[in-house]
C-alpha positions in Angstrom: -0.1 0.1 0.1 0.9 3.7 -0.3 3.7 4.9 2.8 2.0 7.9 4.2 4.4 10.6 6.5 2.7 8.9 9.5 4.3 5.7 8.7 7.8 7.0 8.0 7.6 9.1 11.5 6.8 5.8 13.3 9.5 3.8 11.7 11.7 6.0 13.5 9.9 6.7 16.7 8.6 3.4 17.1 4.9 2.3 17.5 4.3 3.6 20.5 4.9 7.0 19.2 7.5 9.6 20.9 8.0 11.1 24.2 7.3 14.6 23.0 6.2 16.5 19.9 6.2 19.6 19.1 3.5 21.2 16.6 4.8 24.4 14.7 1.7 24.7 12.1 -1.6 25.4 13.6 -2.8 22.8 10.6 -5.8 21.1 12.7 -5.4 18.3 10.9 -1.8 18.2 11.4 -2.0 18.9 14.9 -4.4 15.6 15.7 -1.4 13.8 13.4 0.6 15.1 16.3 -1.2 13.7 19.4 -1.8 10.6 17.5 2.1 10.0 16.9 2.6 11.3 21.1 3.1 8.0 23.1 0.7 7.2 25.6 2.6 8.6 28.7 4.2 11.4 26.4 3.3 15.3 25.8 1.8 17.1 23.0 2.7 20.8 23.0 0.7 23.4 20.2 3.0 26.2 19.4 1.2 27.2 15.9 -2.3 28.5 16.5 -5.6 27.5 14.2 -7.5 29.6 12.9 -10.7 30.4 15.3 -13.6 28.3 14.2 -11.1 25.3 12.8 -11.3 22.6 15.4 -9.7 19.6 16.4 -10.6 16.1 16.9 -8.9 13.7 19.1 -9.3 11.0 21.0 -9.4 12.4 24.8 -9.2 9.5 26.8 -5.8 9.2 27.4 -5.8 12.6 28.6 -7.3 11.1 31.7 -4.0 9.1 32.6 -0.7 10.3 31.6 -0.9 12.3 28.3 -0.7 15.5 27.7 -2.1 18.0 25.0 -0.8 21.7 26.2 -0.4 25.3 24.2 3.1 27.4 24.3 2.1 31.0 24.0 5.1 31.9 23.0 6.6 33.7 26.3 5.7 37.3 27.7 7.6 38.9 24.3 5.9 42.1 22.7 7.8 42.3 19.5 6.6 45.9 18.7 8.0 46.9 21.8 11.0 45.1 21.9 12.2 44.6 18.7 12.6 48.5 18.0 14.3 49.1 21.2 17.0 46.2 20.6 17.9 47.9 17.3 17.9 51.2 19.0 20.8 49.6 21.8 22.2 48.0 18.7 22.2 51.3 17.0 24.0 53.3 20.2 26.7 50.4 20.9 25.0 49.4 23.8 24.3 45.9 22.6 25.8 43.2 19.9 24.7 40.0 18.4 28.2 39.6 18.2 28.9 35.3 19.2 25.4 34.7 20.0 25.8 32.4 16.9 28.8 30.0 17.6 28.2 27.4 15.4 27.6 26.7 12.1 26.5 22.9 10.1 25.3 21.8 7.0 22.0 20.0 7.5 24.4 16.5 6.8 25.9 17.2 9.8 23.3 17.9 11.9 24.0 14.9 14.4 27.2 16.6 15.0 25.5 20.0 15.5 22.9 18.1 18.1 26.4 16.5 20.1 27.9 20.1 20.3 24.3 21.0 21.4 23.8 18.3 23.9 27.2 19.0 25.5 26.4 22.5 26.5 29.9 24.2 24.9 27.9 26.0 22.5 25.9 29.3 22.2 23.7 29.3 19.4 24.1 26.6 16.5 22.6 27.5 12.7 21.9 25.0 10.5 22.8 26.0 7.0 20.0 24.5 4.8 21.9 24.9 1.7 24.4 22.0 0.5 
């Protein structure tokens, strides 16, 4: 039969699903798939926000046990106030982003990047998608 993206993900994470699934699209069908791909004891975190009235349909029984479905509100950032402030601080020479990105890797070096990230010996790591 025809293989789906879900089949490919299950091949990677195993038949019980992933411990944590972070959904960033806000697409209701993708949110449902993210929840389906979450282990019964796992957590689905919604970052993307669906359009009003675009509801999701899930099997909620696992929520009564250990499965978690939660949303992320993106912190307390106010970009319309903060970004101009950062720009003026940078223009005044009082703030710099130099050294923020400490390493850059190509996509095919993602495992090296993850190892470095886990070591705690890097600042921000950039993945260059252009091969």
